[in-house]
C-alpha positions in Angstrom: 27.0 -44.5 -34.2 28.0 -41.9 -31.5 25.1 -41.1 -29.2 25.4 -37.3 -29.7 25.8 -37.6 -33.4 22.6 -39.7 -33.6 20.7 -37.3 -31.3 21.8 -34.4 -33.5 20.6 -36.1 -36.7 17.3 -37.1 -35.0 16.7 -33.5 -33.9 16.9 -32.2 -37.5 14.7 -34.8 -39.1 11.8 -32.4 -38.9 13.6 -29.1 -39.5 10.5 -26.9 -39.5 9.4 -28.1 -36.0 12.8 -27.9 -34.6 13.4 -24.3 -36.0 10.0 -23.2 -34.6 10.8 -24.6 -31.2 14.3 -23.0 -31.2 12.8 -19.7 -32.2 10.1 -19.9 -29.4 12.6 -20.9 -26.7 15.3 -18.4 -27.8 12.9 -15.5 -28.2 11.2 -16.3 -24.8 14.6 -16.4 -23.1 15.7 -13.2 -24.8 12.5 -11.4 -23.7 13.0 -12.4 -20.1 16.7 -11.3 -20.1 16.1 -8.0 -21.9 13.0 -6.9 -20.0 14.6 -7.9 -16.7 17.6 -5.8 -17.5 15.2 -2.9 -18.5 13.3 -3.3 -15.2 16.6 -3.4 -13.3 17.8 -0.2 -14.9 14.5 1.6 -14.4 14.3 0.5 -10.7 17.9 1.6 -10.2 17.1 5.1 -11.6 14.0 5.3 -9.4 16.0 4.5 -6.3 18.7 6.9 -7.3 16.3 9.7 -7.9 14.4 8.9 -4.7 17.4 8.6 -2.4 19.0 11.9 -3.7 15.8 13.9 -2.9 14.8 11.8 0.0 16.5 9.7 2.7 19.7 8.7 0.9 20.8 5.1 0.4 21.2 5.0 4.1 20.0 7.4 6.8 20.5 8.2 10.4 17.6 9.1 12.6 16.8 9.6 16.3 14.5 6.8 17.5 11.5 6.2 15.2 11.5 9.6 13.4 11.4 7.8 10.1 7.9 6.5 10.8 6.5 9.0 13.3 7.9 12.2 11.9 7.9 13.7 15.4 10.0 16.9 15.1 11.1 16.5 18.7 13.2 13.5 17.7 16.4 15.3 16.7 20.1 14.7 17.4 23.2 16.8 17.6 25.2 17.0 14.4 28.6 17.9 15.8 31.3 16.5 13.5 29.2 13.6 12.3 28.7 15.0 8.8 32.4 15.2 8.1 33.1 11.8 9.7 30.4 10.1 7.6 31.5 11.8 4.4 35.1 10.7 4.9 34.1 7.0 4.8 35.2 5.4 1.4 32.3 4.7 -0.9 30.2 7.6 0.4 29.5 10.4 -2.0 27.8 12.8 0.4 26.3 13.1 3.9 23.3 15.5 3.9 22.0 16.9 7.2 18.4 17.9 7.1 15.7 19.5 9.3 12.0 18.8 8.8 9.5 21.2 10.5 5.7 21.5 9.9 4.5 25.0 9.9 2.4 27.7 8.3 3.4 30.0 5.3 1.7 33.3 5.1 1.7 36.0 2.4 -0.3 39.2 2.5 -3.2 37.4 0.9 -3.1 33.7 1.6 -1.7 31.1 4.1 -0.9 27.4 3.6 0.3 24.5 5.7 3.9 23.7 4.7 6.9 21.4 5.5 9.9 23.6 6.2 13.0 21.7 5.1 16.4 22.9 6.3 19.3 21.9 4.2 23.0 22.4 3.7 23.0 24.3 0.3 26.6 23.5 -0.7 26.3 19.8 0.1 22.8 19.4 -1.5 23.4 21.3 -4.7 25.3 18.7 -6.7 23.1 15.8 -5.3 19.5 16.9 -4.7 17.6 16.8 -8.0 15.2 19.5 -6.7 18.1 22.0 -6.4 20.6 20.6 -9.0 19.1 22.4 -12.0 18.3 25.7 -10.3 20.1 28.7 -11.9 22.8 30.2 -9.8 20.7 33.3 -9.0 17.9 31.1 -7.5 20.1 29.0 -5.2 20.1 29.2 -1.4 23.1 31.3 -0.4 24.0 29.9 3.0 23.1 27.9 6.1 21.8 31.0 7.9 20.4 33.1 5.1 16.8 34.2 4.8 16.5 32.7 1.3 13.7 30.3 0.5 13.1 27.9 -2.4 9.4 27.1 -2.8 7.4 24.5 -4.6 5.7 25.9 -7.8 2.1 25.1 -6.7 2.7 26.6 -3.2 4.0 29.8 -4.9 0.7 30.1 -6.9 -1.5 29.3 -3.9 0.2 32.0 -1.9 -0.1 34.4 -4.8 3.5 35.3 -4.7 6.3 35.8 -7.1 10.1 35.2 -6.9 11.8 38.0 -5.0 8.8 38.7 -2.7 8.6 37.9 1.0 6.6 35.5 3.1 6.3 34.7 6.8 6.8 31.2 8.2 5.4 30.4 11.6 5.9 27.2 13.5 6.0 25.9 17.1 9.4 26.0 18.7 10.8 23.5 21.2 9.7 25.8 24.0 6.1 25.4 22.9 5.8 29.0 21.8 5.0 30.1 18.2 8.0 31.4 16.3 7.9 33.4 13.1 10.6 34.4 10.5 10.5 36.5 7.4 12.0 34.9 4.3 12.5 36.1 0.7 11.6 33.8 -2.2 14.9 33.0 -3.9 13.9 30.2 -6.3 11.1 27.9 -7.4 11.2 24.2 -8.1 8.7 21.9 -9.8 9.1 18.3 -8.7 6.0 16.9 -10.6 4.6 15.6 -7.3 1.5 17.6 -6.3 1.9 17.1 -2.5 5.5 18.3 -2.6 5.0 21.1 -5.0 2.2 22.5 -2.8 4.0 22.2 0.6 7.8 22.4 0.0 9.8 25.2 1.4 13.6 24.8 1.5 15.8 27.1 3.6 19.3 27.0 5.2 19.5 24.3 7.8 20.9 26.6 10.5 18.2 29.2 10.0 15.5 26.5 10.3 17.0 24.9 13.4 17.3 28.3 15.1 13.7 29.1 14.3 12.6 25.9 16.0 14.9 26.3 19.0 17.1 23.3 18.1 20.4 24.9 17.3 23.1 22.4 16.1 20.5 19.6 15.8 19.1 17.7 12.8 16.3 15.2 12.1 18.0 13.2 9.3 21.5 12.6 8.0 21.0 11.2 4.5 24.0 9.2 3.2 24.3 9.0 -0.6 26.7 6.3 -1.9 28.9 6.5 -4.9 27.5 3.1 -6.0 24.4 1.6 -4.4 26.0 -1.9 -4.6 28.6 -0.7 -2.0 26.0 -0.5 0.8 27.4 -3.5 2.7 31.0 -2.0 2.7 29.9 1.2 4.4 27.5 -0.3 7.0 30.3 -1.5 9.4 32.1 1.9 9.7 28.8 3.7 9.9 27.6 1.5 12.8 30.9 2.1 14.5 30.5 5.9 14.3 27.1 5.8 16.0 28.1 3.3 18.8 28.4 6.1 21.3 25.3 7.9 20.2 22.4 6.2 22.0 19.0 6.2 20.2 20.3 6.9 16.7 19.0 4.4 14.2 20.7 3.4 10.9 18.1 2.6 8.2 18.4 1.6 4.6 16.5 3.4 1.8 13.8 0.7 1.6 13.1 1.1 5.4 13.1 4.9 5.2 11.0 5.1 2.0 8.6 2.2 2.2 6.2 3.6 -0.4 8.9 3.4 -3.1 10.2 0.0 -1.9 6.7 -1.5 -1.8 5.8 -0.1 -5.3 9.0 -1.7 -6.7 8.3 -5.0 -5.0 4.7 -5.1 -6.3 5.8 -4.3 -9.8 8.6 -6.9 -9.8 6.2 -9.5 -8.4 3.9 -9.0 -11.4 6.9 -9.3 -13.8 7.9 -12.6 -12.1 4.5 -14.0 -12.9 4.9 -13.0 -16.6 8.4 -14.5 -16.6 6.9 -17.7 -15.2 4.4 -17.9 -18.0 7.1 -17.4 -20.6 9.2 -20.2 -19.1 6.1 -22.4 -19.1 5.9 -21.8 -22.8 9.5 -23.0 -23.1 8.7 -26.2 -21.2 5.6 -26.9 -23.3 7.6 -26.3 -26.5 10.4 -28.8 -25.6 7.9 -31.4 -24.5 5.9 -31.1 -27.7 9.0 -31.3 -29.9 10.5 -34.3 -28.2 7.2 -36.2 -27.7 6.3 -35.8 -31.4 9.8 -36.9 -32.3 9.4 -40.0 -30.2 5.9 -40.8 -31.6 7.2 -40.5 -35.2 10.1 -42.9 -34.6 8.4 -45.8 -32.9 9.3 -48.3 -35.7 12.9 -47.0 -35.6 13.1 -47.5 -31.9 11.7 -51.0 -32.3 14.5 -51.9 -34.8 17.1 -50.4 -32.4 15.8 -52.4 -29.5 15.6 -55.6 -31.7 19.3 -55.4 -32.6 20.4 -55.2 -29.0 20.1 -51.6 -27.8 18.8 -51.1 -24.2 15.9 -48.9 -23.1 18.4 -46.9 -21.1 20.3 -46.0 -24.4 17.0 -44.7 -25.9 16.4 -42.6 -22.8 19.9 -41.1 -23.0 19.4 -40.3 -26.7 16.2 -38.4 -26.0 17.9 -36.5 -23.1 20.8 -35.8 -25.4 18.4 -34.3 -28.0 16.9 -32.2 -25.3 20.3 -31.0 -24.2 21.3 -30.1 -27.7 18.0 -28.3 -28.3 18.3 -26.4 -25.1 21.9 -25.5 -25.8 21.1 -24.1 -29.3 18.2 -22.2 -27.9 20.4 -20.9 -25.1 22.9 -19.5 -27.6 20.2 -17.9 -29.7 18.5 -16.4 -26.7 21.6 -15.0 -25.1 22.6 -13.4 -28.4 19.2 -11.8 -29.0 18.9 -10.9 -25.3 22.3 -9.3 -25.3 21.6 -7.3 -28.4 18.3 -6.2 -27.0 19.9 -5.1 -23.7 22.6 -3.3 -25.5 20.0 -1.3 -27.4 18.0 -0.5 -24.2 21.2 0.6 -22.4 22.5 2.8 -25.2 19.2 4.1 -26.6 16.5 3.2 -24.3 12.7 3.7 -24.7 11.9 7.3 -25.1 8.4 8.1 -23.8 8.7 11.9 -24.1 6.7 12.0 -27.3 3.8 10.4 -25.4 4.3 12.0 -22.0 5.0 15.7 -21.7 6.0 15.6 -18.0 8.2 13.4 -15.9 7.0 10.0 -14.7 5.9 9.4 -11.1 6.2 6.0 -9.4 6.1 5.2 -5.7 6.3 8.9 -4.8 9.4 9.4 -7.0 9.7 11.4 -10.2 12.1 10.4 -13.0 12.7 11.2 -16.6 10.5 9.3 -19.1 13.5 7.7 -20.9 13.6 4.1 -19.8 17.1 2.6 -19.9 18.3 -0.9 -19.1 21.2 -2.0 -16.9 23.3 -5.1 -17.5 22.6 -7.9 -15.0 25.0 -10.6 -16.2 24.4 -13.0 -13.2 20.7 -13.0 -13.9 21.2 -13.5 -17.6 23.4 -16.6 -16.8 20.8 -17.8 -14.3 18.0 -17.6 -16.9 20.2 -19.4 -19.4 20.8 -22.2 -16.8 17.1 -22.4 -16.1 16.3 -22.9 -19.8 18.8 -25.7 -20.0 17.4 -27.4 -16.9 13.9 -26.9 -18.2 14.8 -28.5 -21.5 16.1 -31.6 -19.6 13.2 -31.7 -17.3 10.7 -31.4 -20.1 12.4 -34.4 -21.9 11.9 -36.7 -18.9 8.4 -37.8 -20.0 9.3 -38.4 -23.7 12.5 -40.3 -22.5 10.5 -42.5 -20.1 7.9 -43.2 -22.9 10.7 -44.2 -25.3 12.2 -46.5 -22.8 9.0 -48.4 -22.2 8.6 -49.3 -25.9 8.9 -53.0 -26.6 10.2 -54.2 -30.0 7.0 -56.0 -30.9 4.7 -53.0 -30.2 7.1 -50.6 -31.9 7.3 -52.7 -35.1 3.5 -52.8 -35.3 3.3 -49.0 -35.0 2.3 -47.1 -38.2 
């Protein structure tokens, strides 16, 4: 009889055990695939939200500004913004100025971070500004408009349309002050930002600090985060003649978010390992019990001339068939689960009234998956290899049976 046909018949002698094992392996694999895709989608949204409000997928800085936040580490913008934005694959180049200072109203004063931005470039990208009504947006690079964090507005006891004074230390070492009018209010969901953020036109901020034409950061937002490698070479070429300018990726510029994602993913890997261990135990149990139940049969097979190697190959064939069936079931359920999580997602808004915060980034509480087909194929391959690996002990045990011992087995 054909080896594969015999292995298939042997596998289904105990249908209940085989079905339970297939269900356990298939569901385990589907859970790993679906929840990895969910994590991948959630992480991608976190990064996208973070880079648009923060450093971008890539960022240019002078020296170690990213870590030191020394406002003296600035560089001339010149035509760099237009040159970077013209590189294929880049959605926007956002020049920014960051200046610590003091905001004063007629009744209160607070320490703030004055952020100078390009309103036209930032508006479609920056989530803090994107949803502002037209009458609350910054009107130009040199206007006296200001957008404040909601907590800061309350702490200063001000209202939109009122004025405040911003004071900071200029490059000359002297204190410089400027009067601004509150144009709009943003609520990010992050206490530190909402209580310190003031956004104004970049040119007005740079002039106040005595650094006309200079910026602290050029945030580069990509059309697709997976195109990062394609834009690195032309970006590096642009800054070759600009000594001291550093090109950093988002995980270097935003270590808090990067470390939070790494920690969360490490915990998930441990859970995935436990699930795959369950798969291994299930295969070992099924095949070992099958071997123990067929001792007399193996004795007869050996007595009529079969070799121990043929028994081993039959057990391995059973494992391969079991793993292949479980693989098909798991991929089908995993794909259906991923499709649901991509199209519908997990809506947490009925449990959480506000946006979620993770690693210093705020995102909407609707969790959606993202297809990661290479990972799904990788997990399917692991399951197949684990099935074969788990069958080694039962196969070795079957190959060591002698016809006399097997015939005596009850």
